[in-house]
N, C-alpha and C positions, 0 to 999 in steps of 0.2 A: 105328751109325745109330739106336740106340734113342731118343736125344733128338729126332731128326728125326721118327721115327714118332709119338712123343708129341706133338710140336709140330703135326704134320699133323692128328692127331685133335683136339687142342684148337682149332685154327683152324677145322676143318670143323664142329665142334660149336657154335661160337659164331655161325655164320651170318653172320659179317662184323662183328658188333657190336664186337669188340675189334680188328679188323684195320685196315682203312682207312676206318672210319666208315660202314659199311653197304653198300648195293648196289654191286657192282663191286669190292669189296675182295678181298683174298686169301682170306679165310675163305669168301666166297661162291664164289670160284673153286674152292677145295678141295672144296666141296660139289658143284659142277657136275661136276668131274672124277670124283668118287665115283659120280655117277649115270650119266654118259655117257662116262667115260674108257675108252679101249680098253686092251686088254692084260690085263684082269682082275686088276690088281694091288692094288686097294682102297687103303686108307690108306697102306700102305707104298710103293706106287707113286706116290701123290700126293706123299708126303714125299720120295721120291727125285727126282721131277721138280722140286719146289721146291728141294731141295738142290742140284741141278745148276744151276738158274738163279741161285740165290744165290751159288754158287761162281763163276759167270761175272761177277757184279757185285762180288764181294769183291776187295780189292786184292791178296790173296794167292792168288786163284783161278787156275786153269789158263789162263783166258782173258785175264788181265791186268787185270781190273777194269773198271769202267764206262767209263773213258777209252778203253781198247782196244776195247771193244764199240762205243762211239760211232764210232771210226775205221772199224770194219768196216762199220757201217751207212752211213757217209758214202761209203766206197769203193764200195759197192754202189748208190749213188744214193738211199739212203733215210734220209739225215740228218734230213730234215724230220719223218719219222715219229718217230724217236728223240727229237728235240727236243720234239715234242708230248707225249711221255710224261714228260719231265722238267719241262716247263712246267706252268703252273697251269690251262691250258685243257683242252678235251676231247682225249683220246687218239686219234690217228689209227690206223686199223687197219693191220695188216700181215698178208699172206696167208701160208699155209703155203709157197707157192712162193717168195715173197720171203725167207722164212727160209732156204730152201735156197740162194738166191743169196747171202745174207750169209755163211753158214757154209761153203758149198761141199759137194759130194757126199761127199767123204772124211770130213770132220769130222761131218757129219750121220749118216753110216753108223756111225761109231765111237760117237757118242753114243747112237744108237738101239740099237745092239748092247748097250751097257752098261745101257740101260734095259729091254731085252727087248721093244722095240717095233719096228714097221716104221718106216722113215724118214718115210713119209707120216703115220703116227699121231703120231710125235714132233714133226714140224714143225707139225702142226695144233694140238697141245697147247701147244707153245712159242709159237705165234702168239697164244695167249690169255694164257699165264702171263707171258711176258717183258714186255709192255707194262704189265701191272698191277704187276709187281714193281718195275720201274723207277719207275713213278709212286708206288708206296708208299714207296720208299726216298729219294725226292726231294720231300718234301712242301712244301718252300719254293719249289719251281719252279726250282731250280738245283742243280747238282752242288756238294756241299761241297768247299772247298779241301782238297786232299790225297786226294780220293776218298771213297768210302762207308765205308771201314774194312775190317777183316779179317772173316773168316767169323764169328768170335765176336761182333764188334760188330753185324753184321747180324742174327744170331740173337737177340741181346739186344734189338734194336729190335722184332723180331716178338713176343717174349715180353712186352714192356712195353705193347704196343697191344692 
């Protein structure tokens, strides 16, 4: 996980300038998590959260990639929110409670345990990170044919921005 720790520090130190083009980018989010994130995990915790979210989006991730994530949101009645993150307009918010509806109590508990957070803290942080990550990886306003790529592809995109 050394690369992710380094990546988290790089993104946090850039203040968003190299992430998604300024305010609201993943770099800004990393900085916000460092200032107000629960769990006292610092940069490593931020990188772990970002790693988990990227893993959900990656085609080879445990969650089955962005297409599977879109299906989860649609099944929970929140397809419109997910579509707004992919589209070129403003991102619609998702609440921590809605995150729990999408992923279910068991999966949220398992993820929170891996992260060393309460399910409430995890769902609150994910409700901020996931929309920005989806927006960041779909800059053209649509899902690329074949998905977003594997974990290496997504990390490469972050390093290039």
